[in-house]
C-alpha positions as a printed NumPy array, in Angstrom:
array([[ -0.239,  -0.076,  -0.328],
       [  1.23 ,   3.03 ,  -0.848],
       [  1.558,   6.328,   1.507],
       [ -1.21 ,   9.048,   1.077],
       [ -0.213,  11.405,  -0.694],
       [  2.423,  14.329,   1.388],
       [  1.076,  17.859,   1.595],
       [  2.618,  20.135,  -0.73 ],
       [  2.733,  23.543,  -0.186],
       [  3.296,  24.721,  -3.672],
       [  3.619,  28.644,  -3.135],
       [  7.118,  27.76 ,  -1.345],
       [  8.795,  25.108,  -3.474],
       [ 10.339,  27.255,  -6.058],
       [ 13.586,  26.09 ,  -4.665],
       [ 12.972,  22.853,  -5.322],
       [ 11.619,  23.756,  -8.742],
       [ 15.2  ,  25.381,  -9.297],
       [ 17.123,  22.333,  -8.937],
       [ 18.399,  19.956, -11.227],
       [ 17.527,  16.162, -11.747],
       [ 20.807,  15.491, -10.106],
       [ 20.732,  17.946,  -7.015],
       [ 20.949,  16.276,  -4.256],
       [ 19.103,  17.08 ,  -1.221],
       [ 19.334,  16.36 ,   1.761],
       [ 16.028,  15.216,   4.834],
       [ 15.776,  18.955,   6.763],
       [ 14.899,  19.321,   3.321],
       [ 12.058,  17.003,   2.537],
       [ 10.54 ,  16.687,   5.92 ],
       [  8.664,  19.097,   8.184],
       [ 11.479,  19.489,  10.737],
       [ 13.041,  22.573,  13.07 ],
       [ 12.986,  25.683,  11.624],
       [ 12.691,  24.181,   8.401],
       [ 10.558,  27.173,   6.705],
       [  9.211,  25.119,   3.376],
       [  9.836,  21.682,   3.794],
       [  8.593,  19.197,   0.457],
       [  7.177,  16.821,   2.233],
       [  4.37 ,  17.901,   4.976],
       [  5.364,  14.57 ,   7.184],
       [  7.594,  14.088,  10.184],
       [ 11.1  ,  12.708,  10.181],
       [ 10.317,   9.415,  11.564],
       [  7.396,   8.978,   8.732],
       [  9.234,  10.059,   6.069],
       [ 12.091,   7.014,   7.157],
       [  9.28 ,   4.883,   7.727],
       [  8.551,   4.901,   3.932],
       [ 11.905,   4.852,   2.827],
       [ 12.445,   1.58 ,   4.933],
       [  9.601,  -0.109,   3.377],
       [ 10.561,   1.529,  -0.09 ],
       [  7.907,   3.42 ,  -0.444],
       [ 10.03 ,   6.331,  -0.998],
       [ 13.049,   6.52 ,  -2.721],
       [ 16.608,   5.308,  -1.079],
       [ 19.213,   7.805,  -0.312],
       [ 22.564,   8.259,  -1.319],
       [ 24.733,   8.313,   1.302],
       [ 28.05 ,  10.229,   0.346],
       [ 31.07 ,   9.166,   2.309],
       [ 31.826,   8.501,   5.443],
       [ 30.301,  10.485,   7.638],
       [ 29.791,  12.611,   4.381],
       [ 25.648,  12.704,   5.037],
       [ 22.226,  11.413,   3.436],
       [ 21.04 ,  12.852,   0.186],
       [ 18.082,  11.77 ,  -1.837],
       [ 18.358,  12.993,  -5.925],
       [ 16.262,  15.674,  -6.868],
       [ 15.325,  13.669, -10.436],
       [ 14.261,  10.334,  -7.992],
       [ 12.104,  13.016,  -5.875],
       [  9.776,  14.368,  -8.828],
       [  9.09 ,  11.127,  -9.945],
       [  7.987,   9.341,  -7.017],
       [  5.878,  12.66 ,  -6.122],
       [  4.288,  11.864, -10.333],
       [  4.169,   8.298,  -9.807],
       [  1.942,   9.227,  -5.924],
       [ -0.131,  12.02 ,  -8.023],
       [ -1.319,   9.037, -10.972],
       [ -2.341,   6.416,  -8.343],
       [ -4.696,   8.813,  -6.821]])
């Protein structure tokens, strides 16, 4: 079962639209966390990671030891588009 379509904030997503598909983004840019005024999704970090572990969201990219965990913008766009098609 796919997750319900995440709530997006279209007026504030210009930062995401401006990125190339090859760009990498961090968890803090994806989920509602801390003082991020414009997260891509209105879900908690724990919900996001549950979807990732279950294979219901794009898999992250680990950048070297201690370099961080990122997601490709192109993968996120494809995933979001697939959610729209299913509804």
